C-alpha positions in Angstrom: 94.6 -38.3 -2.5 93.2 -40.4 0.4 89.9 -38.5 0.3 89.4 -39.2 -3.4 90.3 -42.9 -3.2 87.9 -43.2 -0.2 85.2 -41.4 -2.1 85.5 -43.7 -5.2 85.8 -46.9 -3.1 82.6 -46.0 -1.2 80.7 -45.1 -4.3 81.6 -48.4 -5.9 80.1 -50.1 -2.8 77.1 -47.8 -2.9 76.4 -48.5 -6.6 76.6 -52.3 -6.0 74.4 -52.4 -2.9 71.9 -49.6 -3.2 68.2 -50.3 -3.7 67.2 -47.7 -6.2 63.5 -48.0 -5.5 64.1 -47.1 -1.8 66.7 -44.4 -2.4 64.3 -41.5 -2.2 63.5 -42.7 1.3 66.9 -43.9 2.6 68.7 -40.8 1.2 67.4 -38.9 4.2 69.6 -41.0 6.6 72.6 -40.3 4.4 71.9 -36.5 4.4 71.4 -36.6 8.2 74.8 -38.4 8.5 76.4 -35.6 6.4 74.9 -33.0 8.7 76.1 -34.8 11.8 79.6 -35.3 10.4 79.8 -31.7 9.3 78.8 -30.4 12.7 81.2 -32.7 14.5 84.1 -31.9 12.3 83.5 -28.2 12.2 83.2 -27.9 16.0 86.2 -30.2 16.7 88.5 -28.6 14.2 87.5 -25.1 15.3 88.4 -26.0 18.9 91.8 -27.5 17.7 91.0 -31.0 18.8 92.0 -32.5 15.4 93.0 -31.3 12.0 91.9 -32.4 8.6 94.8 -32.3 6.2 94.7 -32.1 2.4 90.9 -32.1 2.1 91.0 -31.4 -1.7 87.7 -29.4 -1.4 87.0 -28.1 2.1 83.5 -27.7 3.3 83.2 -26.2 6.8 86.6 -27.6 7.9 85.8 -31.1 6.5 86.5 -32.8 3.2 83.7 -32.7 0.6 84.9 -36.1 -0.6 84.6 -37.6 2.9 81.1 -36.1 3.4 79.6 -37.3 0.1 81.7 -40.5 0.1 81.8 -42.7 3.2 79.5 -40.5 5.4 76.7 -40.4 2.8 77.1 -44.0 1.7 77.2 -45.4 5.2 74.2 -43.3 6.3 72.1 -44.3 3.3 73.0 -47.9 3.3 72.5 -48.1 7.0 68.9 -47.1 6.7 68.4 -49.4 3.7 69.6 -52.5 5.6 68.3 -51.5 9.0 67.1 -54.7 10.7 63.8 -55.0 12.7 64.9 -57.3 15.5 66.3 -55.5 18.5 69.4 -57.7 18.9 70.2 -57.3 15.2 69.8 -53.5 15.6 72.5 -53.5 18.3 74.7 -55.8 16.2 74.2 -53.5 13.2 75.2 -50.4 15.2 78.4 -52.2 16.3 79.2 -53.4 12.8 78.7 -49.9 11.2 80.7 -48.4 14.1 83.6 -50.8 13.4 83.6 -50.1 9.7 83.4 -46.3 10.2 86.2 -46.5 12.9 88.4 -48.5 10.5 88.0 -45.7 7.9 88.9 -43.1 10.6 91.9 -45.0 11.8 93.1 -45.4 8.2 92.8 -41.7 7.6 94.8 -41.0 10.8 97.5 -43.5 9.8 97.8 -41.9 6.4 98.0 -38.4 8.0 94.8 -37.1 6.4 93.4 -36.6 9.9 95.7 -35.6 12.7 94.6 -35.8 16.4 95.8 -32.8 18.4 93.7 -32.7 21.6 91.7 -35.8 20.6 92.2 -39.6 20.7 90.4 -42.6 19.4 88.4 -43.1 22.6 86.8 -39.6 22.0 85.9 -40.8 18.5 84.3 -44.0 20.0 81.8 -42.0 22.0 81.0 -39.6 19.1 80.7 -42.4 16.5 78.5 -44.7 18.6 76.3 -41.7 19.5 75.8 -40.6 15.9 75.3 -44.1 14.6 72.7 -44.7 17.4 71.0 -41.5 16.3 70.9 -42.7 12.7 69.4 -45.9 14.0 66.7 -44.0 15.9 66.0 -41.9 12.8 65.6 -45.0 10.7 63.2 -46.7 13.3 61.2 -43.7 14.4 61.2 -40.9 11.9 61.2 -42.9 8.6 58.7 -45.3 10.0 56.5 -42.4 11.3 56.6 -40.8 7.8 55.2 -44.2 6.6 58.4 -44.9 4.7 59.9 -47.9 6.5 58.3 -51.2 5.9 
């Protein structure tokens, strides 16, 4: 049930904040975020580091509602609102990291995610790395494609 509530909550935020004109551009960051989350979850669940419980619809050991909910929404909106100033980029990465970590810790507290050979500090490294990669993607790749303003 947690996955479905999280999905709807994130999509409400998405529908309120999305720039529909830029969606065809920013969606690529959301799709990259889904790919990254799928790979991380698949590898870590296969190695028994953590378990994803009650996923409702399982996709490569992850919850479909998680991937197309918070992961897609955060990835897409992250690109849409990506700042240009360097210090704001760092602040943006930290804010998104904090929001994503809050979601993860909530899922752990509710038992939807269970750490086995994993702890929150492991997640800190992975989450910061993936969010930094999304930032790089937004700055370099989308700009190179002539998409970013």
